[in-house]
C-alpha positions, 0 to 999 in steps of 0.5 A, a space after each residue: 555648290 558645297 555639301 550641306 548647303 542648300 539653295 534657299 528654295 530647297 530648304 526644309 519647310 517647318 510650320 512653327 505656327 502649330 507649335 507656337 499656337 496656345 491651346 484653347 483652354 490655356 488661352 482661356 486660363 491665361 486671360 482669366 488670370 490676367 483679368 484677376 478672376 478665379 474659377 469660382 468667379 467665372 463659374 458664378 458669372 457664366 453659370 458653367 460648373 466649376 468642374 467643367 471650367 477646370 476641364 476646359 482650361 486643361 483642354 479636356 472637352 469630354 465633360 461638355 457633352 458634345 461639340 455644340 456644348 463645347 463651342 457654347 462654353 468656349 464663347 461664354 468663358 471667352 466673353 467672361 475673361 474679355 477675349 474674342 470668342 470667334 478665333 477660339 471657336 475656329 481653333 477648336 473646330 480646326 483641332 476637332 475635325 471642323 464644324 459639321 455641315 448642316 443637314 440639308 432639308 429633304 425635298 418635298 415632292 408632290 408625288 410623296 404627299 399622302 393624299 386622302 383616299 376618296 371613299 364612296 358612301 356607305 350604302 350598307 349603313 344607310 340601309 340599316 338605318 332606314 330599316 330601323 327607322 321604318 320599324 320604329 315608326 310602325 311600332 310607335 303607330 301601332 302602340 299609339 293606335 291601341 292606346 287611342 282605341 282603349 281610351 275611346 272604349 273606356 269613355 263610351 263605357 263610362 258615358 263620359 266625354 273627355 271634357 267631363 273627365 278633365 273637369 272631374 279631376 280633383 283640384 290640388 289642395 294647399 298643404 302646410 309645411 311639415 315642419 309647422 306642427 299644430 298645437 295639440 288640444 287641451 283634451 289631447 294633452 290631458 289624455 297623455 299616457 301615464 306610463 310615459 313622459 309627455 312634454 309639449 313646447 309652444 312658442 306663444 310670446 315669440 320665437 325661441 331656439 329649443 333642444 330636446 333629448 330622450 333619456 338616452 341622450 338621443 336628440 329629438 329636436 334641435 332648432 328654432 320655433 317661430 311664434 305660434 309653433 308647437 312641438 310635442 315629445 314623448 319618452 318612456 322615462 325622461 325628457 331633457 330640454 334646453 330653452 333659448 328664450 324661456 320667457 317666450 315658451 309655454 310648457 305642458 308636461 304630462 297634461 299639466 301646464 307649467 306655471 314657472 315664471 320664466 324671464 324673457 331671454 333667459 336660458 333654461 335647462 329642464 328635465 321632466 319625468 313620468 307623473 306629476 311634473 311638479 315632482 319629476 
């Protein structure tokens, strides 16, 4: 055997597969170019940001945020450029320490389960509640007995029976609504004070909306008078009226009936002062 010649089984072994293997990022880039796609096209189709696509094609997976996200991006980009993602993911795992083993589920032992603590009845709270109930019952009985005795003494002193006291109770009387003001009598209108302006508005021929203000512009009334309703207003110097349907209204001013010929449905704006309404 000559020097420099080695038997075939003693020649140095060179693994050229590692040297000739195309990096994962380079493989994705070549497939993208072969498919005629730009980085923008791949980013739009996969929703992976352009910067991350550029980094992955440069074999820089730091911007992916971890191995789990890196594997997901590799699968997504591989499908977009028509590559089988499984070999690329396996190559990535081989180059980055392999896929981590799943964390085993911790066994659940019967002895480790937290059992609720059994508690006995709270006798102290029960006794306190019973004492409070007894005290309340005794107090209620004493107050009730005192009231009954007082009622009996009052009935004996008055010489009346319970039935008589009930029958003597006054019967409720019907009251008219407060918003229905009865029309004043002629004598009341005639006795209107001379130092004030008094206006009495009556809806005699139908209902009408009216508005009344004093000399300061303060609203005295603003609403609807039904047929038969009446309102009386007083002020130290002036009453301003608006009649929605003047033909349905009868006016008495300072004790005198107004004889104006108001037309049905007509809106009238009137102002009355102290003294003779024909002059004011």
